[in-house]
N, C-alpha and C positions, 0 to 999 in steps of 0.2 A: 770760620771753621765749617767743614762740610757736615750737614745734618740730614742728607736726603738719600742715603744709600738703601735703607730698608724701612718699610712702613708697616701698615696693619697686617698684611699677609704674613709677615714674620711673627707678629704678636700672636696671631691665631695659631701658629705652629708652636709657639712657646719659646721662651728664652733659651731653652736647651739647644735650639738649633744654631745659636750664635757661637762661634768658635774663635773669639779673640785670644790673644796671648796673655799669659800671666805666669811669670817665673816662680811666684811663691805658692801657687795653687797646686794641689796634688790630685791625682786621679781619684774619683769617687768622692769628691768634696763639694760642698755648697759654700758660696762666698757671699758675704753681706757687708754693706757699709753701715756703720753705726756712729752717730754723732754724740759727742760729749759736751754738753752745753756749758759747763762751768770750767772747762779746760782748753777750749779752742783746739780740739782735736777731733779727727774722724778716724776710727779704727776699721781696717779691713779684717773681718773675722771669718775664719774658716771652720766649718763643721764637717767632720769626717765620721760617718757612721762607724761605731765600734771603737772610736778613738776620742771623740768629744770635740770640744771647741779649742781653738788657739787663735792668737792674734798674728795675722800674717804681716801686717804693716800698720804703723801709726803715722797719720798724715797731719802735720801741723796746718791749721787754717787761721784766717784772720788777717787784718791789715793794720790794726792799731796796736802797737806794742804796749801801750799803757792801759789798755782796756780789754776785759774779757768780752768778746763780741757775740757770744752765745749762739754757736751753731745749733740749729733746731731741727729743721726739716731736711730730709735727704731723699732723693728719688733718682732711679736709673731710667734712662730713656728706652724706648721699645727695642732698639737694635743693640742695646748693651754697650754702646761705644762711649757714652758720656754719663756722668752723674752730676746732679745739681744739688746745691746746698744753700739754705737760707741762713744768713747771719742776722740775728735779731737786733743787735745794737749798732749804733753809728752816731754821726753828728748831724742831725738827730736820727736819721733814718737807717733802716737795715738794707740788705742787698741780697741778690741771688748770684751765686758763683757757679760757673760751668767748669768741670774737670774732665779730662780724658781718663776713662777707666784703665786700670792696669798701670799706666805711667803716673796717673794721679797728678797731672800738671794742670795749672789753671789755663783755660782757653777763652774765658770771657767773664764779664762782670756787669751787672746793671743795678742801679739803685731802685729800691721799692718804697714801701710806706713805713709806718711805725710798727716795729717788731713783727716783721714777717715770720710766720711760724711754719705750718704745714705747707708743703709744695707737692704738686704732681704734674706729670707730663701727659699730654693727650695721647691716646693710642696711635694716632698717625704721626706723632713725634715732632710736630712743628711748634707747638705752643706749650708753655708752662703756666699754671695758675697757682699763685701763692697768696694765702690769706694774711692780711695785715692785722694781726690780732690786737695790737696796741694794748698790751697787758697793763701798762703802767700809767696810761694817760687818763683823761676824763672819760666817763662812761657815755660816749657818744658814738653814733654809727661809724663804722670803719669800712674796709673795702677788700676786694680781691684784685690783686695785680695780675695782669695778663701780659706775658712776655713772649715775643717772637724769638725763638731760639736760634734761628739762622743768623740774625743780626744782634742778638742779645739786647733787644730794645723793648721797653715797656710800651705796649701799643694801646692799652686801655686800663682804667682803674674803675671797677664797678662797685658802687656803694651797696653794701648788703645789710649790715646790722652791727650791733655792738659786740665786740670781741669775737670776730669770726674765727673758726677753727675747723680742722679736719677737711682737707682738700682732696677730693677723689672724683674721677670721671666714671660715667657709665661705660660698660664694656665696648659699646659701639662708638664712643667718643663724641656723641652728639650733645650730651648734657654734662654739666659739672655740678657737684653737690658739696656744700659746706654747711656748717651749723653756726648758731649764735649762742655763745656761752651765757650771755646776759639776757638775751631776748627770747630764749627758748624756742628758736625757730630752726627749721630745715629750709635751706634756700637752694633753688635750682637755677642755674644759668644756662641759657641756650648758647651753645658754642658757635652757631652760625651767625647770631646777631650780637653776641657779647653783651647781652642784657639779661636781667633777672626775668625768669619765665614763670616761676611759681614760688609761693611761700606757704609753709605749713606750721601752724601753732602746735608744738609738741605736747602741750599740756591739755588743751581743749580738743585737739584733733581737727580744728577748723582751718580751711584754706583762707589765707589772708590777702588783702589787697597788695598789689605789687609795690606800692609806695610806703608800706608799713615797715619802715626800717627799725622801729623800736616798738616793743610790746609794752603797753601801758596798763595801769590798774593793778599791778602786782607789787607787793611789798618786798619780795625777794624772788630769786630764781627757784623754780620748783623742779626743773629738769637739769639745767646747765649742760646742754649737749656738747660733747667734746670731739666727736668723730662722725664720719659718714662712710659706711662700708657697703658699696653696691654688691649685689649677688652676681655670680658669673653669668647668669642668664639674663641679667638686666631687668628682672621683674621687681626686685625689692631693693631698698636701702635700709641698712641696720644702723641705728643711732644710739650710742651709749648715753644714758642720762647719768652724769657723774654725781649729781645730788639726789637723783631719784632712785638710784640703786636698781635700775632696770635698763633693758635694751629694747628700744622701740622698733618694730618692724613696719615699714611704710611701703604700701603697694603703689608702685609708680604709675600704673595704668589708671587707677582710680584716685590717686593722690590722697590716700587716707591711711590711717593707722589700723593695721589688721591684728597686731598682737603687741602686748607688753610683756616681755620675758624677764622674770626676776634675775637680777645679777647683783646681789649684795656685795658691798666692798668698794664702792665708788668706781664703776666701770669707766674706762678712759679711751683707749684705742682699740680697734677691732679689725678683723679681716676674715672674710668667708673663705672656707677651704675651696680648692679648685673644682671639686665635684658638687659644691653647693649644699653639702649635707650638714656642715657644722660651722659654727662661728667661734673663732678664737678671740677672746676679749681680755684685755689686761684689767685686773681689779686693783687699781692703784692704791686704795686705802687698806687692802687686805693682804698685800704681798703674795698675790696668787695670779695665775693665769686661769681664767674661766674658759671652759669649752662647752658651748651650748649645742645640743642636738636640735637642729632646726625642724625635725619631724615632730617631736613631742615637747620641746622646750626644756628638756632635762639639762641641768647644769652640773658639770663635773669640774672640780677645782684641783690645781696642781700648785703646791707652794713654790715660790721663787726664793733664790738664795738670800736676797736682801729685801728691804722695804722700798716702797714707792715704785711699783711696777709701772712702766711707761708704755713702750711701743711693742708691736708684734708684727712679724712677717712670716707667712707660711710658704714653705717650699713649693715649687710648681707641681710636684708629684703628690703633695698633700701628706708627706710622711712626717714632717717636723714643723713645729712652730718655734721660732727663735725670738726671744723676748729681751728687751732692754730694761734694766732696773737702775733707777737713779741712785739709790743709797741715801744715807742720812749723814749730815754734817761732813766730816772729813773722810768718810768712806769712799772708796773708788766706785765708779759705775761698774755694773756687771751685765754680762750677756749670758742668758740661760737657754739651753736647747731642750725642748719638750717633745718626746715621742708621742705622736697623736694616736697611735694604735694602743700603746700600753698606758698612756697618760702618766708617764713618769719623766722626771728630769734626767737627761742622759749626758749633760755636759754643762760646764760653767767656766767663764773666764772673766777676769777683771780688765777694765779699760779705764779711760779717763773719767773724771768726776761728772756726775749727773748725766748718765747715759740716757739718750732720748730717742731721736729719730732713727729709724732702722729700715733698711730696704734690701731685698734680695738682688744680687747682681747676676750670677751665673753658676752653672755647675761644670765640673771637669770630670770626664770619664764616666763609666757606669757606676750607678749607685744602687 
């Protein structure tokens, strides 16, 4: 498949510049892909201001009829032409699937490691990095799979730490960030060398040796970091401590912790608004979306429809945060839309069970 039509210049102009076709989208709407981990489905969800949320399409995913394959991470490439999905389960390994946006047809597949979770695509569009979280195996160091998207080939598997999670690139695409849920680390990979470049202990604030794939001497995780959210200017990375009830601000120039922002309620996923002023963070244990003012650290909370708040995606204009909510037991998954100006919920729609990975695709018409 062709992957080389538009690169970083398009990203700098924003996804709004891309004008692919979509019969189900309406003028003035935002479109998101949302994965349902316990139902092998991905929903294409439409947010229309003043009207709320609706499911535009439900896309069946998976290859094994007898097994729930756990679609987990989802990401749209910079030109908006393809989306990528990790399937966590397999025999025994998971995989990365490439789809054409709009048509939502499979265009490629590659096997990865044990339970690939979060995935992201580099701003220049040629590489995907997927963390092999290995949630159910022994507590040993795992890896980040690096995939060439032109050939859908895994070209490297970089050992990072135990239970890696939260895959995101710096805005310039030169570095990749992930965390270690068991080892309490933030890990930086140099995209030019495909090797670990720096490690940071999120409990002590100390820079660690590059070969320190496991943190020793602790009886339990004190932070359990679950995400890495770079700021739009590339100066900081924000790391939610799921067990520490705080979000850590890391200065990338100095590679040090500059602030610990209170975020009670088991913070999980996060995204900085496009203007860099606020951080939207899901509070998984509190059934809320937290919105942190990055000037003064003030936290505002908006209740979600159901419990187990998971992923968040902010629209490119910064108007809305759209949140995935897993639900409990037999409940459906839910997608909520939060107006970031009024800090109120302005839409909600049910999708497949255990809604998780979520990503913005495109807008249609004026908003």
